[in-house]
ZADO-1210 file (C-alpha; in nm, 4 decimals, padded with zeros to 6 digits):
<atoms>
<atom x="-15.7250" y="-08.6419" z="-07.5911" code="MET" pos="1"/>
<atom x="-15.6344" y="-08.2724" z="-07.5907" code="LEU" pos="2"/>
<atom x="-15.3038" y="-08.1530" z="-07.7336" code="THR" pos="3"/>
<atom x="-15.0557" y="-07.9640" z="-07.5187" code="ASP" pos="4"/>
<atom x="-15.1555" y="-07.6408" z="-07.6929" code="GLU" pos="5"/>
<atom x="-15.5246" y="-07.7001" z="-07.6222" code="GLU" pos="6"/>
<atom x="-15.4451" y="-07.7682" z="-07.2571" code="LEU" pos="7"/>
<atom x="-15.2383" y="-07.4485" z="-07.2431" code="ILE" pos="8"/>
<atom x="-15.5325" y="-07.2482" z="-07.3776" code="GLU" pos="9"/>
<atom x="-15.7572" y="-07.4007" z="-07.1100" code="GLU" pos="10"/>
<atom x="-15.4971" y="-07.3196" z="-06.8407" code="ILE" pos="11"/>
<atom x="-15.4852" y="-06.9612" z="-06.9649" code="ARG" pos="12"/>
<atom x="-15.8644" y="-06.9557" z="-06.9241" code="ASP" pos="13"/>
<atom x="-15.8252" y="-07.0697" z="-06.5628" code="GLY" pos="14"/>
<atom x="-15.8640" y="-07.4465" z="-06.5798" code="SER" pos="15"/>
<atom x="-15.6969" y="-07.6237" z="-06.2881" code="GLN" pos="16"/>
<atom x="-15.7834" y="-07.9661" z="-06.4363" code="ALA" pos="17"/>
<atom x="-15.6006" y="-07.8838" z="-06.7600" code="ALA" pos="18"/>
<atom x="-15.2920" y="-07.7865" z="-06.5615" code="MET" pos="19"/>
<atom x="-15.3003" y="-08.1198" z="-06.3780" code="GLU" pos="20"/>
<atom x="-15.3320" y="-08.3121" z="-06.7066" code="VAL" pos="21"/>
<atom x="-15.0424" y="-08.1177" z="-06.8611" code="LEU" pos="22"/>
<atom x="-14.8179" y="-08.1742" z="-06.5572" code="VAL" pos="23"/>
<atom x="-14.9045" y="-08.5474" z="-06.5370" code="LYS" pos="24"/>
<atom x="-14.8344" y="-08.5868" z="-06.9102" code="ARG" pos="25"/>
<atom x="-14.4815" y="-08.4454" z="-06.8855" code="HIS" pos="26"/>
<atom x="-14.3819" y="-08.5163" z="-06.5235" code="TYR" pos="27"/>
<atom x="-14.1901" y="-08.8384" z="-06.5810" code="SER" pos="28"/>
<atom x="-13.9993" y="-08.6875" z="-06.8754" code="ASP" pos="29"/>
<atom x="-13.8815" y="-08.3892" z="-06.6688" code="VAL" pos="30"/>
<atom x="-13.8089" y="-08.6031" z="-06.3580" code="TYR" pos="31"/>
<atom x="-13.6083" y="-08.8598" z="-06.5520" code="SER" pos="32"/>
<atom x="-13.3993" y="-08.5897" z="-06.7183" code="TYR" pos="33"/>
<atom x="-13.3244" y="-08.4229" z="-06.3852" code="LEU" pos="34"/>
<atom x="-13.2513" y="-08.7539" z="-06.2122" code="TYR" pos="35"/>
<atom x="-13.0077" y="-08.8567" z="-06.4827" code="ARG" pos="36"/>
<atom x="-12.8478" y="-08.5143" z="-06.4705" code="LYS" pos="37"/>
<atom x="-12.8257" y="-08.4799" z="-06.0926" code="ILE" pos="38"/>
<atom x="-12.7963" y="-08.8426" z="-05.9826" code="GLY" pos="39"/>
<atom x="-13.0019" y="-08.7999" z="-05.6654" code="ASN" pos="40"/>
<atom x="-13.3693" y="-08.8894" z="-05.6687" code="ARG" pos="41"/>
<atom x="-13.4707" y="-08.6592" z="-05.3817" code="HIS" pos="42"/>
<atom x="-13.3012" y="-08.3566" z="-05.5357" code="THR" pos="43"/>
<atom x="-13.4460" y="-08.4496" z="-05.8758" code="ALA" pos="44"/>
<atom x="-13.7921" y="-08.4636" z="-05.7206" code="TYR" pos="45"/>
<atom x="-13.7482" y="-08.1156" z="-05.5657" code="ASP" pos="46"/>
<atom x="-13.6101" y="-07.9703" z="-05.8903" code="LEU" pos="47"/>
<atom x="-13.8964" y="-08.1228" z="-06.0888" code="THR" pos="48"/>
<atom x="-14.1450" y="-07.9437" z="-05.8686" code="GLN" pos="49"/>
<atom x="-13.9532" y="-07.6176" z="-05.9233" code="GLU" pos="50"/>
<atom x="-13.9464" y="-07.6709" z="-06.3019" code="VAL" pos="51"/>
<atom x="-14.3241" y="-07.7055" z="-06.3103" code="PHE" pos="52"/>
<atom x="-14.3607" y="-07.3912" z="-06.0981" code="ILE" pos="53"/>
<atom x="-14.1381" y="-07.2068" z="-06.3471" code="LYS" pos="54"/>
<atom x="-14.3417" y="-07.3543" z="-06.6322" code="MET" pos="55"/>
<atom x="-14.6649" y="-07.2181" z="-06.4863" code="MET" pos="56"/>
<atom x="-14.5064" y="-06.8763" z="-06.4300" code="GLN" pos="57"/>
<atom x="-14.3756" y="-06.8663" z="-06.7897" code="SER" pos="58"/>
<atom x="-14.6746" y="-07.0202" z="-06.9641" code="LEU" pos="59"/>
<atom x="-14.7892" y="-06.6779" z="-07.0838" code="GLY" pos="60"/>
<atom x="-14.4678" y="-06.6510" z="-07.2844" code="ASN" pos="61"/>
<atom x="-14.5042" y="-06.9895" z="-07.4570" code="TYR" pos="62"/>
<atom x="-14.5416" y="-06.9373" z="-07.8337" code="ARG" pos="63"/>
<atom x="-14.3819" y="-07.2456" z="-07.9985" code="ASP" pos="64"/>
<atom x="-14.6864" y="-07.4311" z="-08.1290" code="LYS" pos="65"/>
<atom x="-14.6230" y="-07.8054" z="-08.1235" code="GLY" pos="66"/>
<atom x="-14.2942" y="-07.7829" z="-07.9334" code="LYS" pos="67"/>
<atom x="-14.4138" y="-07.7739" z="-07.5737" code="PHE" pos="68"/>
<atom x="-14.2066" y="-08.0770" z="-07.4647" code="ARG" pos="69"/>
<atom x="-13.8892" y="-07.9107" z="-07.5912" code="HIS" pos="70"/>
<atom x="-13.9801" y="-07.5820" z="-07.4331" code="TRP" pos="71"/>
<atom x="-14.0414" y="-07.7572" z="-07.0996" code="LEU" pos="72"/>
<atom x="-13.7165" y="-07.9572" z="-07.1185" code="LEU" pos="73"/>
<atom x="-13.5318" y="-07.6318" z="-07.1946" code="LYS" pos="74"/>
<atom x="-13.6694" y="-07.4940" z="-06.8697" code="ILE" pos="75"/>
<atom x="-13.5387" y="-07.8096" z="-06.6951" code="ALA" pos="76"/>
<atom x="-13.1962" y="-07.7729" z="-06.8565" code="VAL" pos="77"/>
<atom x="-13.1719" y="-07.4088" z="-06.7505" code="ASN" pos="78"/>
<atom x="-13.2971" y="-07.4910" z="-06.4023" code="HIS" pos="79"/>
<atom x="-13.0164" y="-07.7474" z="-06.3684" code="CYS" pos="80"/>
<atom x="-12.7635" y="-07.4794" z="-06.4586" code="TYR" pos="81"/>
<atom x="-12.9183" y="-07.2541" z="-06.1941" code="ASP" pos="82"/>
<atom x="-12.9037" y="-07.5354" z="-05.9410" code="TYR" pos="83"/>
<atom x="-12.5342" y="-07.6055" z="-06.0074" code="TYR" pos="84"/>
<atom x="-12.4575" y="-07.2363" z="-05.9506" code="ARG" pos="85"/>
<atom x="-12.6624" y="-07.2249" z="-05.6279" code="SER" pos="86"/>
<atom x="-12.5382" y="-07.2218" z="-05.2702" code="LYS" pos="87"/>
<atom x="-12.7532" y="-07.5269" z="-05.2063" code="GLN" pos="88"/>
<atom x="-12.5488" y="-07.7297" z="-05.4543" code="TYR" pos="89"/>
<atom x="-12.2120" y="-07.6013" z="-05.3359" code="ARG" pos="90"/>
<atom x="-12.2892" y="-07.6902" z="-04.9733" code="HIS" pos="91"/>
<atom x="-12.4435" y="-08.0290" z="-05.0388" code="ARG" pos="92"/>
<atom x="-12.2396" y="-08.3437" z="-05.0465" code="HIS" pos="93"/>
<atom x="-12.3105" y="-08.5484" z="-05.3572" code="ALA" pos="94"/>
<atom x="-12.4219" y="-08.8871" z="-05.2311" code="HIS" pos="95"/>
<atom x="-12.5014" y="-09.1470" z="-05.4847" code="THR" pos="96"/>
<atom x="-12.7721" y="-09.3967" z="-05.4210" code="GLU" pos="97"/>
<atom x="-12.8302" y="-09.7479" z="-05.5452" code="LEU" pos="98"/>
<atom x="-13.1964" y="-09.8083" z="-05.5938" code="GLU" pos="99"/>
<atom x="-13.2861" y="-10.1730" z="-05.5746" code="VAL" pos="100"/>
<atom x="-13.6078" y="-10.2961" z="-05.7321" code="ASP" pos="101"/>
<atom x="-13.7964" y="-10.5808" z="-05.5711" code="MET" pos="102"/>
<atom x="-13.6859" y="-10.9090" z="-05.7248" code="PRO" pos="103"/>
<atom x="-13.9288" y="-11.1004" z="-05.9359" code="ASP" pos="104"/>
<atom x="-13.9787" y="-11.4683" z="-05.8681" code="GLU" pos="105"/>
<atom x="-13.7527" y="-11.5752" z="-06.1561" code="ASN" pos="106"/>
<atom x="-13.4485" y="-11.3720" z="-06.0544" code="SER" pos="107"/>
<atom x="-13.1688" y="-11.4912" z="-05.8344" code="ASN" pos="108"/>
<atom x="-12.9768" y="-11.2631" z="-05.6014" code="VAL" pos="109"/>
<atom x="-12.6560" y="-11.2702" z="-05.8107" code="TRP" pos="110"/>
<atom x="-12.8397" y="-11.1624" z="-06.1291" code="ASP" pos="111"/>
<atom x="-13.0055" y="-10.8757" z="-05.9433" code="LEU" pos="112"/>
<atom x="-12.6804" y="-10.7627" z="-05.7864" code="PHE" pos="113"/>
<atom x="-12.4982" y="-10.7809" z="-06.1203" code="HIS" pos="114"/>
<atom x="-12.7743" y="-10.5875" z="-06.2994" code="CYS" pos="115"/>
<atom x="-12.7828" y="-10.3150" z="-06.0334" code="HIS" pos="116"/>
<atom x="-12.4035" y="-10.2966" z="-06.0256" code="TYR" pos="117"/>
<atom x="-12.3953" y="-10.2355" z="-06.4020" code="GLN" pos="118"/>
<atom x="-12.6706" y="-09.9730" z="-06.3757" code="GLN" pos="119"/>
<atom x="-12.4823" y="-09.7955" z="-06.1007" code="GLU" pos="120"/>
<atom x="-12.1590" y="-09.8054" z="-06.3053" code="GLN" pos="121"/>
<atom x="-12.3357" y="-09.6558" z="-06.6061" code="ALA" pos="122"/>
<atom x="-12.5022" y="-09.3886" z="-06.3908" code="LYS" pos="123"/>
<atom x="-12.1722" y="-09.2912" z="-06.2289" code="GLN" pos="124"/>
<atom x="-12.0005" y="-09.2851" z="-06.5687" code="ALA" pos="125"/>
<atom x="-12.2612" y="-09.0500" z="-06.7101" code="VAL" pos="126"/>
<atom x="-12.2444" y="-08.8288" z="-06.4002" code="LEU" pos="127"/>
<atom x="-11.8645" y="-08.8088" z="-06.4353" code="SER" pos="128"/>
<atom x="-11.8869" y="-08.6562" z="-06.7845" code="LEU" pos="129"/>
<atom x="-11.8351" y="-08.2831" z="-06.8301" code="PRO" pos="130"/>
<atom x="-12.1691" y="-08.1039" z="-06.7905" code="GLU" pos="131"/>
<atom x="-12.2269" y="-08.0175" z="-07.1557" code="LYS" pos="132"/>
<atom x="-12.1415" y="-08.3671" z="-07.2781" code="GLN" pos="133"/>
<atom x="-12.3663" y="-08.5119" z="-07.0050" code="ARG" pos="134"/>
<atom x="-12.6547" y="-08.2920" z="-07.1227" code="ASP" pos="135"/>
<atom x="-12.6098" y="-08.3956" z="-07.4866" code="ALA" pos="136"/>
<atom x="-12.5895" y="-08.7669" z="-07.3963" code="ILE" pos="137"/>
<atom x="-12.8928" y="-08.7584" z="-07.1651" code="ILE" pos="138"/>
<atom x="-13.1113" y="-08.5613" z="-07.4029" code="LEU" pos="139"/>
<atom x="-13.0096" y="-08.7717" z="-07.7060" code="ASN" pos="140"/>
<atom x="-13.0072" y="-09.1250" z="-07.5644" code="PHE" pos="141"/>
<atom x="-13.2514" y="-09.1079" z="-07.2740" code="TYR" pos="142"/>
<atom x="-13.4997" y="-08.8589" z="-07.4161" code="HIS" pos="143"/>
<atom x="-13.4712" y="-08.9540" z="-07.7848" code="ASP" pos="144"/>
<atom x="-13.4120" y="-08.5956" z="-07.8885" code="MET" pos="145"/>
<atom x="-13.2570" y="-08.5253" z="-08.2272" code="LYS" pos="146"/>
<atom x="-12.9324" y="-08.3360" z="-08.2575" code="ILE" pos="147"/>
<atom x="-13.1162" y="-08.0427" z="-08.4141" code="ARG" pos="148"/>
<atom x="-13.3583" y="-08.0303" z="-08.1185" code="GLU" pos="149"/>
<atom x="-13.0768" y="-08.0399" z="-07.8639" code="ILE" pos="150"/>
<atom x="-12.8918" y="-07.7645" z="-08.0522" code="ALA" pos="151"/>
<atom x="-13.2021" y="-07.5462" z="-08.0449" code="GLU" pos="152"/>
<atom x="-13.2674" y="-07.6195" z="-07.6792" code="MET" pos="153"/>
<atom x="-12.9113" y="-07.5398" z="-07.5711" code="THR" pos="154"/>
<atom x="-12.8506" y="-07.2516" z="-07.8161" code="ASP" pos="155"/>
<atom x="-12.5594" y="-07.4436" z="-07.9664" code="THR" pos="156"/>
<atom x="-12.4686" y="-07.5493" z="-08.3188" code="SER" pos="157"/>
<atom x="-12.5544" y="-07.8983" z="-08.4410" code="GLU" pos="158"/>
<atom x="-12.1888" y="-07.9721" z="-08.5075" code="SER" pos="159"/>
<atom x="-12.1026" y="-07.8848" z="-08.1455" code="THR" pos="160"/>
<atom x="-12.3758" y="-08.1194" z="-08.0208" code="ILE" pos="161"/>
<atom x="-12.2482" y="-08.3986" z="-08.2469" code="LYS" pos="162"/>
<atom x="-11.8989" y="-08.3430" z="-08.1099" code="TYR" pos="163"/>
<atom x="-12.0243" y="-08.3468" z="-07.7476" code="ARG" pos="164"/>
<atom x="-12.2117" y="-08.6738" z="-07.8066" code="ILE" pos="165"/>
<atom x="-11.9144" y="-08.8369" z="-07.9784" code="LYS" pos="166"/>
<atom x="-11.6691" y="-08.7187" z="-07.7119" code="ALA" pos="167"/>
<atom x="-11.9084" y="-08.8221" z="-07.4349" code="GLY" pos="168"/>
<atom x="-11.9530" y="-09.1703" z="-07.5789" code="ILE" pos="169"/>
<atom x="-11.5759" y="-09.2053" z="-07.6122" code="SER" pos="170"/>
<atom x="-11.5275" y="-09.1055" z="-07.2476" code="LYS" pos="171"/>
<atom x="-11.8041" y="-09.3396" z="-07.1341" code="LEU" pos="172"/>
<atom x="-11.6369" y="-09.6277" z="-07.3148" code="LYS" pos="173"/>
<atom x="-11.3050" y="-09.5482" z="-07.1475" code="GLN" pos="174"/>
<atom x="-11.4660" y="-09.5200" z="-06.8039" code="ILE" pos="175"/>
<atom x="-11.6748" y="-09.8354" z="-06.8349" code="LEU" pos="176"/>
<atom x="-11.3976" y="-10.0457" z="-06.9876" code="LEU" pos="177"/>
<atom x="-11.1501" y="-09.9325" z="-06.7221" code="ALA" pos="178"/>
<atom x="-11.4048" y="-10.0236" z="-06.4517" code="GLY" pos="179"/>
<atom x="-11.4583" y="-10.3664" z="-06.5960" code="GLY" pos="180"/>
<atom x="-11.0931" y="-10.4692" z="-06.6218" code="GLU" pos="181"/>
<atom x="-10.8627" y="-10.5875" z="-06.3490" code="GLY" pos="182"/>
<atom x="-10.6091" y="-10.3493" z="-06.2005" code="SER" pos="183"/>
<atom x="-10.3205" y="-10.5144" z="-06.3874" code="ASP" pos="184"/>
<atom x="-10.4783" y="-10.4282" z="-06.7254" code="HIS" pos="185"/>
<atom x="-10.5329" y="-10.0652" z="-06.6317" code="ARG" pos="186"/>
<atom x="-10.1675" y="-10.0196" z="-06.5336" code="LYS" pos="187"/>
<atom x="-10.0464" y="-10.1536" z="-06.8650" code="GLN" pos="188"/>
<atom x="-10.2839" y="-09.9425" z="-07.0835" code="GLY" pos="189"/>
</atoms>
């Protein structure tokens, strides 16, 4: 199997097949980041396509040997920032969606509902975080990126990323615990 750098060299030499392999290799990573960041699968799909177009346009500038995934995710992070500043975002209503998987034969309806309810709560909690905390949480927990890598990608210090993750986790706990308690408990706390 060719490395990302070998595929990039083939793309620079005009290989369409190498481009398809490179896109297929990293598509789910980019899409899942954008979906977790945006919260809408259709918009995430559109933005993923745009990220790969930007990648192809910028491939001539790629110089970080062995760090293609981080370079590509940095394009996705920056594209999200561009999207949030766009007219398209400002005029669009943010509708959340509950995606339901087909039940397997061992699941009952209550278990499926409960599982999807918890997933939706977690998704909404992450989406409610401030943007920079949300980025740090998504990149660290969902994409297994190290603090150092996130700091490099976002041009931020490692201590700032650590703080954003800690603050984000704290807010997520507050949000999820408040959602799980009855209204009487929330009024008292």
